[in-house]
N, C-alpha and C positions, 0 to 999 in steps of 0.2 A: 773289131773297134781299129783306128787305126791306130797309131799313140806313142810306137818304137821314132820315128826322128823325132815327139816334141824337146819345147823347153824342156831344160831340167835341171829346177832352183838351189838342189844343195841343201846342206844345210838337217835333212832327213839324219836322228838321233836310233841309232841306231842298238836296241841291248841284248841283241838276241843270241840266245845262247851263254849267256852269266843268268839262267837259273830259276829260280821264282822273287827270291832278296827277300826271303821271308820266312822267318824262323819260325818251327815246328809245324807240321802239317795243312802241305795249298789243300785239299783235296776234299779239308772240312769249308769252307772259306772259299774255293769252287759255288762247291751244294748249297751253299748258303745264297753268292751271287741268281743258284738255279730258281732255287728256292725262292727270293724275295723278288724274280719276276715275272716267275711261268706262273704264280701258285697268288701273291700277296699283289703286283701289282707294283713293287717296289723301283720307284729309277734308282736302275746303276749307279746311280754317283753318287746317291746313298747309301745305296748296299757296300759302294766303294769306303766310303766315312766307317761303315761299320767293323768291315772287312779289320781294317786298319786296327779296330779296338781286339779284336780278336784277334790277330794272325803277324798285325806289326809290319809295318813296311824295311824296306831295307834303305839302310844311311847314304844318303851320299852318291847314293849310285843313280852310273855315265854312264854310260854306252860310244863307242865312237860316228863321232859329227859327218855328213856328208853324206856320199851318191852309193846306196849300195849299188854293190855291180853284181849281182846275182840279178834275176830276168824279175823276182817282181818285187826287190825293194824298187828295183828301177822303174818301173808301173806304179809306184807307190809316188815316187818323184815327178815322174813327168805328172800324177793325173794330180798331187796335190799341188804341182808348176801352175800347172793348165787352172783349172778349177779356183787360185786369188787370181789371178790374172782376170779371169773374169768376173769378178771378187774390184779387184782394181778400178775400175771402168765404168760401177756398180755402184761404188758405194765413197762418198769422199774421205778420205782417210783412214784409207783400207793397213791396213797391215798383218799382213801375214803369221797364220799359228804355226803353233812347235808341231813341229807331230818326233813321233817316241815311236819305233818297233821292238815286241817285247814278245816273249816264251809266259805261258802259265800261268805268272804274274809281277809285275811292277811296283814299285812307288809311282807315285806320283801328290800333284797338289791335291789334290779330293780324297789322298790318306789309300787302301792299300787299293790295284788297278786287278781285278782276277781274268782271265780269256775269260773262265767262263761266260762271265756281262757279255760277254761281244764287242764288236766295236765302243769306245766311246772319249767325250771330251771334256777334259775336267775345267770348266774358267777361271779356275784357282789361278792354273799358268799357265791355261788361253793354248792348252795343248790338246791334238788329237793322238789318243793313242787306241795304234791300230795292233794289236793280233795278228798276223795272218793266217794261220790257224782255224780260224769263222773264217777264211771259203773254202775252204776244205767241206765245213761242215752247210755248206748252202751250197755244195752244189749234191756233196753225197745225204745227204741227210730233208734238204729241206727243197731237193734239183730245182737250185734256184743259182745256177755255177755258171764259168763267162764272164770280158773281157767283162765287163760295162755295168753287167753289175754288182760285181766290186768294186767298179768308179763310181760307181749309184750308193754304196757307198762309206767312202771315204768322202767324195759330195754332199754327205745326208752330215759330219760329222764339223765337213765344217762349214754345215752352213749354221748348225752352233754354238758355230766361232761371228759368226756377222750377226750373233742376235744376240752373243756378250756383247756385242759394238755399241747394237744399234741401241741398248738396250732393251730390249720382248727379253731377253731369261731375270732376269729382273722385278721387270719390272710384274709378270708370272710370279716369281717371286713371295715378291711383297703381294698378290690374287689371296696365291692360297693359302698363306700366314692369315685373309680373312673372310677366308671361302668358310662358306655353314660349315659344308660336310666333306667330307672325304669325298662323294660323286664327284662336289665338284671343283674341288680341288684338284680331281685327274684330272678334269674337262680339259683346264687351261693345260695338262700337262701336255696331252691328245692335241691343244692346240696347238703345241708350240713344236714336237712332233712334229706334225703337218707340213705346218710348217716348214722347218728344215728339205724332207719330201719337193713340197715345191721347187725349195730350190738348190734344190740338183736336179730338178727338172730345169730352171736354165741358167743355168750351166752346163745339161751337154745340148743345148738349145743354142749354146754360143762361143761353145767350146770350137769350134771353127775359124771361127769369127779372130777371136785374139789367136791363131797359131796357124794365120794361115795355110791352112787346110792340115795344117801333121798329126790332131789332133782332134777324133772326127772320129761322125757312127756312122755305120756303117748300114746296112738293112738287116733287118732282125733286133739291131740293138736297143732298140727304145724295146720291144718289146718284153729282150730278156733282162729289160731293167722291171717295168711293168707286171712282171714275173715275180724278180725278187721281192720289192718292195708287196706282193701280193701274200708273199712265203712266213713273213712274220713280222702281219698281223694279225693280233695281238687275238684274236677268235680264231686262229690258226696254229697260232702257237700253244692253244691251249687245248687246245682242240674242242672246244666252246662248251668246258668245264668251269670259266670264269666270268662273274657275272658283270655287264658292257661297263657298272660302276667302277667300277675294277681297270679298267684300262687305261692305257699312261701312255700306246703310240699309238692304241687308234684302229683300228675295225682296214681287216686284207682292199676290200674295197677304200675306203674315204683312202688308205697311204699311195693305190695304183692312181687316184683322181688329179688329187693333190698332188702327185709327179706331175700327168700326164701335163696341169690343167701349167702347170711351169715349166715346160717344152710346151707345149702351144701357146702362150705367151711371152718367152725369151723377156719375161718383164718384174721383180720382185714386187711391182707395185703388188704384178698377182694377186699370192699368197698372203693375202690374210684370211687369213685362219684360224681370226678370230673374230669377226663379225657375228659369226657364230651361233656364240656361245651365249 
């Protein structure tokens, strides 16, 4: 993937090296996060709130804001800036999310955020939280590494920010509250996640146009992204042990399908994942 000369927006808050910011045993919180997602299908945003009650969040935690100068930090800045540049052309009144880099755990507007939950978006403070160790997990344990695979993760989380701005996230929460069963509530969560995958594809299709080619996919990148989408499907992550009614993010096949649909169309209007509910 070509990105090295892309525009840097700055504004990345770097909390790496500050420690987990939690009193008393972060490992227990990590286990809580893993069990919550892989076994019970609990949304990571819910788990962060639970974890804050068990572990407590660091108070007044704030890192350096700007453009991190290490390679990984630069990548996050360039890609998140490019994703927001695309959305600024697609959504009236678009405002970029905040982006925080951290290690192990950190305080968030949604409670205590744990690296074990993977990258996540908190609507309460409109912030994308990234522990970049997740990329290593994707590469080493899931066989889904590479620049575009990493960029897909960032674009997916910014997709959740778009859903907050459009009101889709609020509508899903309201629908879940009136759902007649856990399975029905989870289907709304799956639709939300698949739409974020589709939005990541929309970004990828338009990345070059808004950057004069400075950020662009290269041969094999799309396949790399679809491999990543497949690797983090609910069915694959649970090894087929969980019932589809507990899925919260979608199957591997669904995640690949919607990422591809967003890329092929380049249009957010093609990302209506809710019509199939």
